C-alpha positions as CSV (number, residue, x, y, z in Angstrom):
1,X,17.7,3.4,-15.8
2,X,18.8,1.3,-12.7
3,X,18.6,4.4,-9.8
4,X,15.4,4.7,-10.9
5,X,14.1,1.5,-10.9
6,X,16.3,1.6,-7.2
7,X,14.4,4.3,-5.8
8,X,10.7,2.6,-6.7
9,X,10.9,-0.1,-4.8
10,X,8.8,0.3,-1.6
11,X,10.3,-0.7,2.0
12,X,9.1,-3.9,3.5
13,X,7.2,-1.6,6.3
14,X,5.2,0.2,3.2
15,X,5.0,-3.0,1.3
16,X,2.8,-4.3,4.5
17,X,0.7,-1.1,4.5
18,X,0.2,-0.9,0.6
19,X,-1.1,-4.6,1.2
20,X,-2.7,-4.1,4.3
21,X,-5.1,-1.3,2.2
22,X,-5.7,-2.9,-0.8
23,X,-7.0,-6.4,1.2
24,X,-9.3,-4.0,3.3
25,X,-10.3,-2.2,-0.1
26,X,-11.4,-5.7,-1.9
27,X,-12.5,-7.0,1.5
28,X,-15.2,-4.3,1.6
29,X,-16.3,-3.8,-1.9
30,X,-16.4,-7.2,-3.3
31,X,-17.9,-8.6,0.8
32,X,-16.0,-11.7,0.5
33,X,-14.5,-13.6,1.9
34,X,-17.4,-13.8,4.5
35,X,-15.6,-14.7,7.6
36,X,-13.3,-11.4,7.3
37,X,-15.8,-9.2,5.9
38,X,-17.7,-9.7,8.9
39,X,-15.2,-8.5,11.4
40,X,-14.8,-5.3,9.8
41,X,-17.6,-2.6,10.9
42,X,-18.5,0.5,9.0
43,X,-19.8,3.6,10.6
44,X,-23.6,4.5,10.0
45,X,-22.3,8.0,9.1
46,X,-19.7,7.4,6.6
47,X,-19.6,4.4,4.5
48,X,-16.0,4.1,3.5
49,X,-15.0,4.9,7.2
50,X,-14.0,1.5,9.4
51,X,-14.9,1.2,13.2
52,X,-11.4,0.1,15.1
53,X,-11.8,-2.1,17.2
54,X,-9.2,-2.6,20.5
55,X,-5.9,-1.4,19.5
56,X,-3.9,-4.3,19.2
57,X,-1.5,-5.8,16.7
58,X,-4.2,-8.2,15.1
59,X,-5.0,-7.5,10.6
60,X,-8.6,-6.6,11.6
61,X,-7.5,-3.4,14.1
62,X,-4.1,-2.9,11.9
63,X,-5.2,-2.6,8.4
64,X,-8.8,-1.0,9.8
65,X,-6.6,1.8,11.0
66,X,-4.4,2.2,7.9
67,X,-7.4,2.5,5.7
68,X,-9.2,5.5,7.7
69,X,-5.5,6.8,7.6
70,X,-5.6,6.5,3.7
71,X,-9.2,8.0,3.3
72,X,-9.0,10.5,5.0
73,X,-6.1,11.9,2.4
74,X,-8.2,11.0,-0.8
75,X,-11.7,11.6,0.5
76,X,-13.4,8.2,-1.0
77,X,-16.9,8.5,-0.1
78,X,-17.5,5.0,-0.7
79,X,-16.0,1.4,-2.1
80,X,-17.3,2.1,-5.7
81,X,-14.2,3.5,-7.0
82,X,-12.0,1.2,-9.1
83,X,-9.3,-0.7,-7.7
84,X,-6.8,-0.2,-10.4
85,X,-7.3,4.0,-9.3
86,X,-7.3,3.4,-6.3
87,X,-3.9,1.0,-6.1
88,X,-2.3,4.3,-8.0
89,X,-3.2,6.9,-5.1
90,X,-2.0,4.3,-3.4
91,X,1.3,3.5,-4.7
92,X,2.4,7.2,-5.4
93,X,1.8,8.1,-2.3
94,X,4.0,5.5,-0.4
95,X,6.6,5.8,-3.3
96,X,6.4,9.7,-2.6
97,X,6.7,9.5,1.4
98,X,8.9,7.3,1.2
99,X,11.2,9.7,-0.9
100,X,10.4,12.6,1.1
101,X,13.3,11.7,3.8
102,X,15.8,10.4,1.5
103,X,17.7,7.4,2.5
104,X,17.2,7.9,6.5
105,X,14.9,6.0,8.0
106,X,12.0,8.1,9.7
107,X,9.7,7.1,12.1
108,X,7.2,9.3,9.6
109,X,7.9,7.0,6.8
110,X,6.3,4.9,8.0
111,X,3.0,6.3,9.8
112,X,1.3,8.7,7.3
113,X,0.0,9.0,4.1
114,X,1.1,12.1,0.9
């Protein structure tokens, strides 16, 4: 039991990715807070695709980029999917990619979704 629980912990980098994607989803789904919602731009062709601003270390750019990468994996077409469903898919994706490299740290561990 103890070993399984240790393996179920997300690394800090993946925890950041998890929180960022979930926050973007909530902001876009519920359009609140409006001050943050207004900073994100949706694509005119694909409702769930976010247009990323100029690359930077700002939350809007990084979270929009992470959202777009995750969106490709799950094939989300709009923001109407239930939050718990997307949350579970995201968590399983991050855990799977984190476990795929074992105990060795790898850059891919923190830049892709499965």
